[in-house]
N, C-alpha and C positions, 0 to 999 in steps of 0.2 A: 611203289611198292605196291600198292592194290591191287594195281592194273598187271604186274607182272605175276603177282600170286593167279589171278582170276585166268592169264591167257594161257599159263600154266595148269591151271586143272581143265579146261580146255582140251589142252591137249591130252594128257592121260594122266590118270591119280598117280602114277610114280614121277611124274615130273615137275607136279604138284607138290610132293611131299619133298623132294629133295632142293626144288624151289624156298621153301619153308623153313628147311631144316638148313639152308644157307643163312637166313635172314637174322635166325636168333629169336628167340621164347618174347622179349623183352620188346624189339623193333616189329615184331608180326602178331602180337595178339591181339591186339584188337581187330588186324584186318581177316585174321580168323576166325572169330565167332562171327564176320558179319557174312563173311562166303560160305563157310558151313553153313551156318543156320540160312541161308539161302537155297540152298539144295533142298528139292522137292522127292517126295517120296516114289513119285514116277519117272526122277531122273536115273538115268543108267549109273548116275558116281552113288546112287544108294547102296547102289549091288557088289562094285566093282572098287568103291573106296577103302571099302573094308578088308578085304584079302589083301590090297597095297599097303594098306598100313599096318597089316600085320606082318605081310613078308620086312618092310621096313625095320621095322622091332626085333622082329628072330635076326637080322642080320646084322642091328646095332648090338645088339646083347651080344651075339655070339663074336663080334669084333670086340667088345668092352673084355670080354671075356681072354680072347687072344690076347691082347694086348697086356692084361693084368698080368697074364701066368706066364708071359716072355719073360720076365727079372725073375721067376723062381726056379729057375736050369740050377742041379746043384754046382757048386763049384769046388773043387780042390785045393787042399792049400799050398800057395803059391810053391814054387822052387825058389825063384829070385825075387830080388827086392823090385817091387815097383816103380818105375819112373815117374816123374811128377809128369810129364804128359799123359802116363793111361789113366793119372787119376783124373786128370782133366777129361780125360777120353770117356769117363765115366761116369763124371758129372753132367756130359752131353749128352750120353745114352739117357738117363735117367731127366733131364729136361725134353727130351723126345718125348720118352712115354708119357711123363706128364701130359704134354701137349697132347698125345693124341686120345688117352684119357678122357681130357677135357670136351676135346671135341665131339665123341662117342656122346658124353654126356649128356652135353648141350643139344644135341640132337635126339635123345631120349627127351627131353625135356622138354621140345616141342609135338612130338609124334605123341607123347603123354596128354598131353593139352589138348593135341585134336583127337584124338579119344575121347576124352573127358566131352568136348563139345559136339560129337557125334551121341553118347550117351545122354547128354541134358537135351540132345533135340527138341527143338518145341512143339514141332509135328512129327515128330519119331518115325523119321526118315529111314531111318539104319536099324535094319534087325540086329538083336541081343544077340540072336544066333552066332552072326557073322562078326560081331565086335567080341565075342567072348573070349577065344583063343587070345586073341591079341593083350587084351585086360590083365587074362590069368597068368599069363609069361611075365607080365609086367608087374602082376602082385606077387609071385612067386618069387624073380629075383629083387625085393625086394629090400633085401640082407645086402645085395650084391653095393649098392648104392649108397652107403650110410657114409660116404664123404659128402654129397649134396643134397643139402638140405630143400634147395626148390625143387628136383626132383622126387624126391618122398614125398614131400607136400602135392606134390600134382597127381601119384600113385596112389596118395591117401585118399585125396578130392573125387577121384575116380571110382575107385571102390567103395566108398561114402555113398557117393551118388547111385551105383548101381546096387546097393542095401535099399537103400530109401525110396528107390522105385520099383523094389519090387523083384526085379528080373530074373528071370532063372537061369542059376549055376550061382547065385548071390553066397552061397555057403561054402562055394569053394574061394568065395577073396576078403578071408576076414582072418584066417591064421596068421597071418604077416600085419597087417593094415591097423587089429585091433590094439596088436602089442605096441606099434609106433604111435597111435593116436593117443593111448593112456598114456605111454610117456612123455610125451610133447606136451599134454596137458600139465603132468607133473615137474618137468624139466621149465619149461616157461609160463607155469603161473598165470594164463590166461582163463578169465572167464567162459570166453567163445569156443575154449576148447575144451571145458568140461562139458558146456551145454552140448559139443558137439560128441562126448563119449556118451552121457547119458542118451542121447536119441539115439543112440545105436546100442542099447543096454541090450536089448532081445538078443543079440550076434552074442553074446556071451553065452548065453547057456547051450550053445553048440559044442562047446567047448567039454572035455571029458576030463575032470578036476579032479578025479582018483589017478589020473597018468603020471607018469614022473614027469614027462619030458613040459609039461605044463608049469611046471614050478615056478620058472622067471614070471610068467604072467600073473600068476598067484602073489610073488611077490608085489609086483607092481600094486595090483588092486587092495593089497593087504597097509601099503602106503598110502592110499584111498583115506583111508580109515582116523592117519593124524596127519593131515595133508591140511592146513589152514583152509586151501579155497577150494577143497569138496565140503569144510564142514561151514564155510561160511555162506557158500552160496545155495539156495534152494535145488537148483540141479542136481549138483554135488552131493548133499545132503537125503537124495532121490535116490541116487545111484549105487550110495553106501548101502542106505536100506534093503533095496534091490539085492545087492549080492549075498544077500543072508537066503535068498531062498534058491543060490546056486547048487552050493555043495555042503554038506553039512561041516564036511573037513571045514573050508570055509568058515562056515560060523565060528567055528571054534573056534580058528586062528584070528578073528575079527573080533570078537566077545574080550580073546586074551587081550588082544593089544586096548581096547577100550578099558578094560579091567587095570592095565600097567598104568592107565595116564591119571584113573582116578584121584592118588594121593598129591600130583601135580597141577592138576588142570585149574584152571580158572573159573570162574562160575559159568559162564556164557558154555563156554566148552562141556561142561558137563553136564546144562542142560539141552544142549544140542545133543549129545551122546545120546541122553535119554529117550529125545525124539527118535531118533533114528533108531533104536532099538524099539522104540513102541511102534513106528511105523513096518518096520522088518517085520515084528510078532501078527501084527493083522494080516496081512499076505502069505507067509509061509505056513505049511501045514506040517504034518509030520515029524519026523526025525528034529528037524530044524526048528521050530517052535519049541520041543522038549526038550531040545539043547536051551534054549533060550529060558524058557518055566524054572524047571528042574536044577540046569544046571547057572546059569547065570543069575536070574533073578533073589533064587531063593539062599543063593550067595553073599547076595547084596545084602538084603535083610539082615543076615545072621552078622555079615560084618558093621551093618549099621547099627546092631544092637552091642556088638564085641569090640568095637573099635578103641584103639589105644590111645586118643584123641579126640575132645570134641573136633574139631576143625576135619578131621579124616571120616567122623561119623559123617556131619556136613557135607561134605564132598559128595558119599554115597548117599544120601540121600535126595541129594538135587538130580542124580541120576535115575533115582527111585520115581522122582516126580515126573518124568515123561510116562509113567503109569497112573501113578497117583492124581496128576492132571485130568486125567482124559477115561476118569473111573464112570463117566456115564456112558461112557463105550460097551457096547454089549461085550460079557464076557471080561472085561477086566475088573469089575466089582469082586467078583468070583473067587478072581485067580488071585486078587492081596488077600482076601480073607483065608483062603486056603494056604497062602504063604505064611501069612503072619500071624494069625491066630494060634498055631501051635506052639511058638516062643516066647512072644511079648508080654504074656500076660503074667507066665513065672518070671519073666527077664524082669517085669516089675517089681517086684521083691525078694530079690537076692540081696548078699550081703554087700556085694560092690556098686558103692555109689555111681562109680562111674557108667557101670550096666544099666542101672536104672535111671540115669540121666540118660540115656541115649536111648533107651527103651522109651521112656515119656514123651520125647522128641519125635520119634517114630510113631506113637500112639496117635500124638496129636497133629500127625502130618496125614495119617491113614484115617483119622477120624469122620466119621464112624464107620466100625468094624462090623461088617454083618455079610450074611449070605443071603443073598439073593433070591435062592431058594429055599429056605427055612421059613419055616412054620413063625406067624406071628409072635406065637409064646417061644418061642428059645430065640427070636430077634431080641424081644423084650428083654430077655434074660442074659444077653449077651450087650445089648445099651447099656443095664445098668450097671453091670459088671464093673465097665468102662468106668463111668462114673461113681461108682464107689472106692476104685482104683486110684483116681483123682482126686478125686476127696481125703483120700488116705495117705498121699504124697503131701498135703498141706503141711504135715506135722513131720517130715520127713527131716533125720538129724542134719542132712545137707542142706547147708542155706540156699545153694543154686540149685538145688531139685525142686526147691519153695517156690523159686523165684519164677523158673519155667510153669509149674503147678499153677500159681494163681494168675499169670497172663495168659498161658494155654486154657485156662479155662474160660476166663471172660471172651478171650477169641472163639472158645466153640459155643459160648451163649450167645454174642454176638452173632454167628452165621445161622445158627441152628436153634434159635429161639424158639420156631414154630413147631417143631417137631417134641420138645425137650416138656416133658409134665411140667405143670406148675409148681407142685412140691420138690420136684428136684432142685426150678430153680431160685424157689426159695431158700432152698435148703442150703446152696451153696452160696449164694449170694450174701447170707447173711453170716456164713462161715468167713468169708473174705473180710467183709466191713467190719464182721466184730474181734477176729483171732488175728487176720494177717496184717488188719493194719496197725495192728499193736505188737507185729512179729520185735525182735530184738534186735535181726538184722538191718541194716540200712537197706539193703538191696530189695529184700520183701516188703519193705514199706513201699518202697517209691516203686515195684510192681504192680502193686496194689493200684496206685496211682492211677500208672501206665493204664494198665487193664481196664483201669473204669472208664477212661478216656476213650477207648476204643470203645467199649462195650455201647458209650452214648451215641454213634454211629448207627444204632439199630433204636429205631423210634419206639421199636415195642417196649421196650427198658424204659424208657420214661418212667412211666407211671410207680414203680415201684424205686426206681434211683429216687424220685425226687421227695420218699420217704425216708430213704436210707442214707444219700451224702452229705447230712448233717453229721453224722459218726464220721466224720473223715475231717472235721472241723481241726481238731487238737492237731492236726500233722501241719499247720502253719506252726507252728512252735515247736516244731522238731529240729531234735541239735543235728541232724543231716543239712547240710545249704542244697544237692541232691534234689530232696523230699521238698522241702522247702520251694525248689523251684518248678517242680510238680504240680502243686498243691495253686501253686500261681497262675500257670499253664493251665490246670483243671476250671481253674473261675473264669480264667478269660474264654475255655469254651463253653462253659453254662451261662454266660455273658452275651454270648448269642444263638442260643438257644430258649425261644421267647418262654417256654412253660418252667423257664426255671430262673431263680432270680438268687446270684451267689450270697448275697449275703445272710441270707438266710443257712448256706453252709457255712461261713467264717462272718462273724460279726463283723461291723462296721469302724469300731473301739479298735479289734484286735488289728484288722488291718491295716490302720494307721498306726496303730504300733509296730505292727511289725516295718512298715514303712518307715517309720522313725530311724528306726533303730538296725535294721536287717542290714546286710552287702548290697553292691550296686544293682546284682544280678536279679534278686529278691524285690528291691525296692522298683527297679525300672520296669517288670511284670506288674507290678501293681499299680504304681502310676499310668499305664498301660490300663489298666481294668475300672482306673478310677474318675479317669478324663474326660469320658463322654457326660460325669456327672458333675466335674469340680471343674474344667475348663471346656466345656463342649465349643466343636465350631459350628453349630448351626442355631448359635445364638447371636446377639448382637456382641462387641468388643467390650462393651459397660457390664453388662450382666454376664458374661466370662469372668472378666475380673472380679466381679459381687461377687462370685461363687467360691474362686480363689480366695479369695480373704476372708470369707467362711468357713474355709478351710484351714487355714493359718490360726484364726482366734480360736477354733476348735480343739485343733493340737498344731500346736507352733512347730514341733519337729516336724514331724511329717509333712507337712504344708512346706516346711524350705524344702525338702527332697523332693516333694512333689516338684516344684518348679525345677529343679535340678534337672530332671530327664524329662521336664515336660516337652522342648524342643526336640528332642531325638522320638518322641512318641506322637509326634503329629502335629502339634501346636503350629501356628503360624508368627514369624516374627513378628509381625505388625501387632498381633494381640498380644505376644509378649512385649515388645517395647511400651505398650499401653500400659501392661500389669506393673513395669518398672515405674513407669512414672506415678500409677496408686501407690505402690508401695513406698515412694520417696515422701509422697504425700503425705500420709498418714504417718509416718515414723518423723516427720517434720511439724506435723500439727499435733502430736501426741494425743490425738484425742481417745482418752479412757481407754489407754493400752497399757497392759501391762510388760514390765521389763520382760520376761521371756518373749511375750510377743513383737516386744521391738525386733528384741535379737532374731526372731527367726524371721522378720522382713527383709532385715538389714543380708540376713545370709540368703537367703531367698533371690532378693536383687541381684547380691554380686553372682551367684549360678547364673543367672539370666543374663547378666550383663557379661560376663564369660563367654557364653554362647553366641550375645548378638554380635561382640566386634569383628566376628571372623568374617562378617559382610561391613563392606565400608560405610556405604549409607546408614547402617543402621548405628555405625561406631562415630561416626559425624552425629548425629541424631543424639546420641547418649552423651557427648562430649557437651552440646547444647544444653542437654538436662540437668547438669550436672555445672554449669556453668554459675557464675554470679554470688561463689564462697558456700555454696550447697555442701559442697565437700566439707568443710569448716565445722560448719551446720550438725553436716551426721557424725563427726568425730566428738564435737559437744555430746551430743546423742546418746552416743555407743558406751553405756557404761558395765558391761562385760566384757571377757577377753573372747569369746563370738565373735560379738557386734562390732569389736575394734579391729578383729582380725580381716570381718567380711567388710568393713571401709577400704582400709589397707588394699585387698586385693581389689576393689573396683577402682581404686586410684591405678593401680598397678596395670588393668585391661584398659582404661578407659585413658588416661591423660598421664603417663608417668614422667612425660617432662614438668607436670606442677607438682612433682614428687619436693623439692626443694621446698614449696609452702609447709610441709608436713614435716620438718625433721624433728621437732621437737617431742612432736606427739608419736611420731615412731621408734625415733631413740629409748622415749619414754618404756616402749615396749619389748626394747631389746635389752637396756642397760638393766631392767630388774632380773636380774639373772640368780639370786640367790634362792636353793632349792628347786631350778627350774627342770635337772634331769631326772625327776621324780615326781613333775608335775605335766601331766599329760593336755591338761587344756591349756595352760600357757606355753605349753610346745607346740600347740596349733596357733595358738597366737601370734606367735615368736616367727615361724614358720612363715605366715602370710607377710612377713615384714622382710625377710630375708630376697627375695626376689627385687624386691623395691630399693633395698639397702644397697645391694650390689650393682643395680642398671646405676645409681648414682655414687657410688664407691665411698659408702659409707661405714667402710670396711674397720676407716681409723679409731671408730669409736670402739670396738671391740678391742683392736689391737693394747688402744689405751687401758682398757681394763685389765691386760694380760699383763704388760709394762708395770702397772702398780702392783699387781698382784707378787710379779716377779721380785721386784724392788722391796718387799715386806718380806721376802725370803730371803733374801741377802741380807738385811738388815736383822730379821731375825734367827739365823741358822748359820748364817756369814758363807751362805753358797756364791760361787763364783758367779759374776754377773759379767756378759760377754758387752762389747761394746754396740753391739746391733740391736740391743732390745732394752738400751737405755733413754729415755724420754729425751730428746735434743733441747730442752729448754732447761733440762735439769743436767745434762751431761756433764758440764763444765764444773758445778757446785759438787757434783757427787763422784769426780774422778779419783780424788786419793782414796775413796772408800771402796772402789774396787778390789784391793789386794787386803787379803786374806791371810794371815798368820795358819799357818799347816795345822797349829790345834786345835784354832777352830774349823778348820774344814770337816775334822772325822769326830764324830761322836763320841765319847770317853765316857768314863765314870763321872765327868766336873757336870758340873750342872749348866743349863741351857740357860741362854740368853735371858735376861728378863726384857721382854717385849710386851706389849698391851694385846693379849690375847683374845680380846673381844674385836679389837680393830681387826688382830690380823684373821681374824675368823671370818668377820664379814667381808674382806679383800678377799678369801681364798674360795668362800662358798660363790662370788660373782664368777671366780677364773672359772669354778668346775661348770659355770652355766654358760660361758663362753666357750668352753672345753666343747660341752654337748651341741653349740652350735657346728663347732666347726665339723666335729663328726658327721653332725645331719648336713651340712653342707656342700660334703664331699659324698654324699652318696649319691648326689642327681647329677649328669651330666652336664648340664648348662648352669646350677649354681658352681660346682667344681671350678668349671672353665673363668668364670664371671670372679672366682677366690684368686684363681691364680693369677690374675689377671692388676690385683690389688696392688698399688704402689706398698702396701705397708705388709706385709704377706712376709717377707724376712725379719723385723722385728719381733710379731707375732710369734714366727718358729722357735724363734733364739727364746722369748720370755717364757713359750710352752717346755722351752727345756731347761729352764730354772726352776718353773714349777715341777716338773717332772722329777727331778733332783731332790725334792726338798720332799715330794710325795712318796717316793721309797726310801731316802734315807731315815727320814723321819717318821715312817707311816706307825712303829709300836710305841711311838710316844705319846701320839696325837687320834684322839678316835674321829676326829673329822678331817680327814686326811682320805683323799678320793682318787680312784683308778683312771676318773675321766679325764685326767689331765693327760695321764699316760698312754692311754687310747689315742687324744686328738696328738699329740706329740707323732707317734709314731706312726699313727695313721697319714699325717700330712708327710710325714720324709718318703712313705711307702708311696703313695700317690705322686709326688713328686719324683719322684725315682722312675716309675712306670711312663710318666707323662717325657722327659728326659728320653727314655728306649723307644719308645715310638716317634718321638722326633726325628732321633736317630736313624731306624730305619727309614722316615720317611724320606729324610736328606738322600740315603745310599740310590734311594729310588727316583733323586731328579728333584724331589720336595725343594721349596728355601723357608728357612721360617728361622724367627729372631734366635739368638744365642743367648743361651741360658747361663746365669751366674754360675760361679763356681761352688756356691753351697747348695745352691739347688742340683748339679751332677752329684756332689758325693752327702746328700743328705741321708739317703739310706745307709749307707756304709759310717758315717758320724755316728747316726743314733743309736746304730748295732752296739757300736764300743761304745757310747756313753752309758746308755741302759745296762748294757755289761760292766761297767766300771763304778756303777750306781747300785748294783746288786752285788759288787765284791767289796765297798764299800758299809753296805746292810748284814753282810756276815762276819768283817771283821771286828763288829760291833755287839756281834754274840757274847762275847765276854767283857762287862764291863769292868772286870779287875785287871783286865791287860793294859800294858802300858802303851805309849805310843809309840817307844823304840819297835814295840811287838810287833807291833800293825806296820809301822813300817817296812818290817821285817818281809809279814806277809805280805806285803803289797807288791815287792820285788820279784816274789813266784806266784805268777799266775794260775800255772798247773798247780800246786800246791793248795792254791787258795778255790780251787775249782773241784780238786778231791776234796778237801776238809768241808765244802758247802754238800757235797754228793752224801758225804758223810753220814752229814749232823743232820742234813733233808729224814735222811731213813728212819736216824735213832728216834724211839718217841719219845712224846715231849709228856711231862705229867704240870707242868709251870703255863698257866694262859699264858702271862706277860710272855712270853720265851720268844728270842729274837726269831727262831727260825720260823715260827708261825708266820710274823711278817714277811718276811721271805718265803713262804711257800706262797702264799696270798700273790706276792708279786710277781713270781716266776709261773705262776697259774694263769696268771693276768697276760702277761707276754704270750705265752702258748698258745692258749686258747682264744685268745681276742684279736691276736695281731701275726701271731708269724704261721697258723693254719690259715686262717682268710688271706696273706699276704701270697702263701703259695699256689689258694685256688684264684687269684687275682692275676697272680705273675704268668702262671703258665699259657692261657690263651693269649697275652699280650704279645709273651717273646715267642710264641711257637713260630709264625712266618718270620724272623733275624734270625740268623745264624749267630749264635753266640760264638766269639772267639776267647773268651773264658769263663768257667763257670759263676754262676750267678753266688753261690757264696764259697770261696775259694778254701776257707780255712775253715771247713765243716768242724772240727772238733774240737774248735776254741769255739763254738757254741754251744756243744753240748752240755746240759747242764744237770 
């Protein structure tokens, strides 16, 4: 192929061009480059090839026009219906035409590439004057070849090369090529195309942008303002900035486009716009600069002050940041002062708080506002005025303004400490420490701490802050958690600055008290603060353990909390294992230890064990440590509730398999249920046993307590007792006693059965404690699953049913009747129903689960009906003088009873022992503590499943 082309070139340029076009661009491209670049300036081809190339291009373009125009002859409406064969003939004609067009376009591709090789010849062998006619003809007909992207790219490359080489007549080769390259960069979104446009930027200055014919090019250029690729690339941003110097009208349209993007633009995009406008401002002059300054920037400053929302104001300020961040550039400082000073000081004192807040943000961004050409006295006056207004805003009525004023003032002091007078610094800092730290708004107090932490970044402020920082010590006791966390952060920052001592800001005793009593976010940070002192990594493990023991002896509760977070704050597991050994040794030795110290040592050991068991090696070490009956000894030593709970937690985390040895000790904690629902300390103790209890299936202990209480309710009130809740060992003995007469089932004016009240109260009080435990077990997913797996769950549920009925029906006769069993009963039914619904939905998706019993599937429905029937009984007993006959008649009509209940519930009561008071209490418990939470839980549970029937089909029946 290469030889054929070379031989044709020796024959004549026309033969060479003909041979090249026959081979096509793809196959001949490499050969053409070597052949053309081998031509020397002295060769005859350097003068004969360009004219031949021009003739071939002209001929090809003329042929393309003829082929294209051959199908455009006007056609008259046919007088007869065309036959199928004529339509086929037409299709064949179109195919011939398309083939001819493609052939001509392929020829032009080769000719355009040869022209490009001639222009880019390394030795400039060809005269530009000879090549210009051919190149110009290709450029002028560029729009004709829109269907051939390869040809368009070749012509554009040719024109681009001509321009970059600065050849004569280059201004005639841009009117078609530049719009094509610009459109291509926007369509294909390639960085290389953006770079090509930027390299040709000077060519855009040759266009007359006032001419209407340039409108399409202007639209393409305006699109570059919002094109992501142009904003992300440096060449794209430079090109957009260069656009601003081409025409004032183009500047207006580009600025309007930027202004329209401000409300919706991302932070990075807005900052890019600010930089683009600044770069444009630096390079433009005359009307374009005036448009940027007095039109765009002035409007932004006014918009930043009067923006309707803080987000919009912040977005505007980001665009202004392009100038504010470049204020050291000559002319920027004076420009900002000229545009901002007339409006900002007035706006800081208006009645509208939003305007004051926006103006404050703008002042802080532009601080210090000054005219570089003004005298020193004028500058000082403007400077003092800004500080006066800032200090005035410390007492603004709007808390948000006070927050920004405090943080902004600290930022100003940090950045401009050297140029601010000492009197002004002292006045502002004293105001912040003495007044703003006692502000009644949490956010203002928090901003004080944040501002001081930022100010500490300037070493020149340390001398005065060392004196004033103790005035912030009271904030460690602040009621707001965020303020306490900020104080802890401040202390951590002071710990790392040599010239400060954090314990002089907040005393050690207060820190330990806070560590002992505050929530985890604060306690964890205080642990981080104290760990270099009380458990340092740079000393031996023995010394570190000794220091930690000293901490526990000084403040037992604080020492225990310290151990809770020691691992998360960097203490090594090896050292913590040694610390556990030391704690257990001290507890077992009882060497001059007080009860609270023993308690804290056990609590701390439980925290450490819970952290260490996550690693198998340390879990094995702990199992060895507690072997040989040490856990039994710890139980014997533990005298308080928290210490007993800690021992149980150690057993649960280290060796739950050995829990059988501690049945008596654990069950003693669980069975002591009297008054449990109101005793917080005992509740924590019981919770520690629950995990161990459920893992060993000891739930039958609680079930027996419920069964005993249910049996007492049956004996005392004649409440019907289902067979499921009867203890198996008593079922045969008490079988005949289950049948209770109708008269005994309802409360009338007759005297209640005379059963030992003290025994019943004790058993019922235990049932309340068990009910509280069931509610607590249902709150956690792990304990709830373990509870559902218990074999004694069914008798416990039906025992709660009996106790709940007695609690509702007889609530007005006994003061010790409680709502906790009712809540446990209804909550258990609710969670059983939720579990059933989840299993059904999972089964529909292909999962297999064990089948639920019938009582579990209908627990919610049965519970609803049962509780409503109990309330009916309560309402039926409202009049002690009514006969059993009237009661039976009333029971037959549920709707009349419900209406009567509603009517009586609305009537004012003067008798404190009225039946309706008890009914109102029960209804309130059901609605506020069960029905509403039920819907909150059920809605997300049932959402993924399509219910075939409504959740509560008979809604009217349950309206009270």
